[in-house]
N, C-alpha and C positions, 0 to 999 in steps of 0.2 A: 590548236596549244602552239605547234610550230611558226605560226604567221603572228602569235601574240606576242613570244617569244623574240622573234626576231624584230618587230616593229619595235617594241620596248627598246631592245638593245641596241638598235639603231638611233634611238631618240637621247639615250644615256650617253652616248657615242660620243653624239652631237654637240650634247649639252657641255660632257666632259671637256673637250675640247672649246667650246668657247669659253667656256668659266678658265681652263687652263692657260688661255690663251693670253687672255685679257688682266687676268692675277689680280692681285691688290684687294679693296674691300670685297668687291663680288664675289672675288674666289674664299674669302672669307668668312663670308657670310652664309657663303655655301656649303661649304666645311661643317659651319656650328650647326647649320640645318641637320646635317646628313648626320652630323654626329649625334645630337639631340634624339632624332629618329630613332638611330643605332642601340646609342644608348636605351631607350625604351624598351625596345625589341629583347636586349639581353637583360634588364630589369624584369620583363613580363617573365624570361625562361625562366628566372631564377627566381619569382615570386615576390618579388617586393614594389612592382610598379604602382600598387595602388595601397603604399605607404607614404608615411610621411619624408620618409629618410628618401624617397626618390625623388621628392620636390628638390630638393637639397641636393641633390646629385645633378639636376639641371639645370639649379639656378648656380652650382659651380663651376659647372661650362661653359654657363653664357659669361660667368666672370674671367673664367682663363684666356676663352678667346677674346672677349674685351682687353684684356690688360695685351695680349700676345699681338692685339693690333700696336698697341703704343711702347711696348717693351721688348717686345721681339724676344728670339729667341733667348738671348742671356739669361731670362729668368725664369726660365720650364721649372727647372730646381725648384725654385724658391715659390713658384705658384700652387705646385703637387704639395708641400708639404704643408702650406697655406691652407689648401685645401684639406689634407688628411686631418690638420689642428681642428677645422671645423666642423666635420663627422665626429670626430672624437668629442668634442664638447656638446654636438645632439645626442650622442647616447649619452653620455656625462647627464645631463637636464634631463632628461626624459628617462631618465632608469627606472624601469627594468621593461621600457616599453619595447625597445629591441632589441635583438639577439646579437653575441658576437655577429656572426656568420653574417647579418642583412647589412651591417655595417659596411665589413671587410667588400660586402660583394656589392654595394653602391660607390664605395670609393673604388676596385677593380673595375666596376663602370664605365666610368670617368675617365681610369688610365686607358682601359684596353681599348676603346671607343675611340673615347676625345682627343684624348691626349694623343693616341698614335696617327687618328686620322689628320691631325694639324699639322703634320708633319709634309702634306700634301703642300698648303702653303706655304710653310716655311723652306722646303727646297723650292720653289719656284719665287719667291721672294729674297731667293740668297744670292751667291754669284751666277752670272749665267743661266740665274731661273728659267730665262723663256726657254732652255733649249734642255736642260739637264733635267725640268720636270716629267718631259714624256719618257726617261726612263723608268719611271714607276710603272706606267702603262707597259711598255718594250718588258720589263721583266716580270711581271705581274701575271699579265697575260698573255704576254710570249709564252714566258715557262708552260703555263697552264695548257696552250693548245701544243707545244711542241712534246711537251711530257704525256699528254693523252696519245698524241698520233705513237710516239716513238714505244707507248708502253702497250699500242692497239699492235704492231709489227713487232714488236723483242720482245714485249714483256713476258718473265718467265719465274722471276723471282718477288715475291709479294714485299713489301714493305712494310706494311702493318695493317694485314687482313682482319683484325678485330675491330679498328676502328673506318677502316679504308678499305677493302676487300679486293678495288681493279685497281689500286696502286701498285706501282712495279717498282723496284730499283733502277732499273734498266730506262723506264720514261723519267725517272726522276733526275738521272745523270745526261739522256739525250735535252730534259727541259731547261736543264743548267747549261750546256754546252751550248744550244742551241739560245739562249738567253744572252748569251757571252757574245755570243757570234751576232745577234738583235743589236749587240750595244758595238761592237765593235763597226758594223756598217754604218751604224747611226753618229759614233763619233768621226765615222771617215770623212760622211756629207757634211758635219756641221762642224768640222777641225777648225774654219779658218773665221769662223763666229763666234765661238767659246776664246772668248779673250782672259780671263782665269782660271781656268780649268787648265792645269798644265798637262802636255801631252792627253788629249783628248780619246783619240783611238784607245790606248791602253786604260785610261781613266775610267771612260764608260763602256766596255768590256769587262771591267773587272768588278765595277759598280752589277753592273748587269747581273752577272755572276752571283754575288754576295746577293742582291736582291733577290733572285731566282729561289737558291737556299732557303734564305728566311722565308719568301713566301709561300713556302711548300709549310713550314712549319707553321704560318696565318693559316693557311686550308684546313690542316690537320686540326689545330687547337679548337676552331670552328665547330667541328665537326666531334670533338670530344666533345664540348661543351653542350650540344644537340643532343648526342647519344646519353652523356652524363642523366640529362633533365626529359626526355624521352620526346621528342620533337624531330618535324622531319627536318622546315626551314623557322628561322627566326619569325620573317613575317610573310605579308602577300601587298608591300608595295609598290614592288617591281613587278609588274605581267608578269607570269612566267619565266621568273626570276626568283619570284621569294623575296625576302629583306631584305633589309640595305647590309645588314651582315651577311648574307649567303653572297650579294654580290662583291661586296668590299672585303670578305675577310682574311686576305690574302696581299690588298691593299693595303691592310693596317700596321703589316711586317714590314712590307716592303720600300714604305714611305720613308721611316726614318731609318731601314737599313740605307737607304740608296742617300738621303741625303749625310750619314755618317761616312758611309763609302770613300763621296766623292769628298769630304772635309776632310778626309784624312789622306785616301790614293792624288786625290789631284792638285795636292800643296807636294807632295814629294814623287812624281813619275816625271 
């Protein structure tokens, strides 16, 4: 089991590095594919994966990523509004085939998985993206690792015992501070290559700290969904790691957090 987890983890890391480095259309296609798989995992968890409304959700994700390629981030809100109108149109035309919660679940699945995941691509294609996109992984996976280590050594006060008994406030603080330190080091190493981010050391450090806080919310949100629906993992497509949502639950929240943190902090520091 450990060997399977290690091998799949290494292969996943290699693929991530290659895609994030190259960016552009290959990264867009990869994010769209990952989003569709994750969306299906969520639809299966909430019990709508076999219904027609799920197919509409997949189609809206495909349209969203296609438009994203041509229009960019300026129209993200408009695309989401358009998708909501499509879902509600299907709801009205087919009434009473779907319940309200099924329509809201289908729309939620698109926003939660596909829209949030797209910020990996948006960050890569934004200013200094070839450097700043790595902050998503530093913040998300760095926080997770350092929070675990700190919690094992110093953890005394449980954060959310009903949701994740092993997580502690001490571990959370260690994860955030550790992520901020990783961001600071990264900013120092690449400060001369970031031409459009003001004060890279402070910007990267603050962005990673913000991303770390949000990443923990993403991790706990995925745990809450699984507990609500009585499942251990969202899927099994990544050997030893579970499904897409099991591996990328924190990245979903970290990616937009890093994007907007850099958008704000990078302009004013």
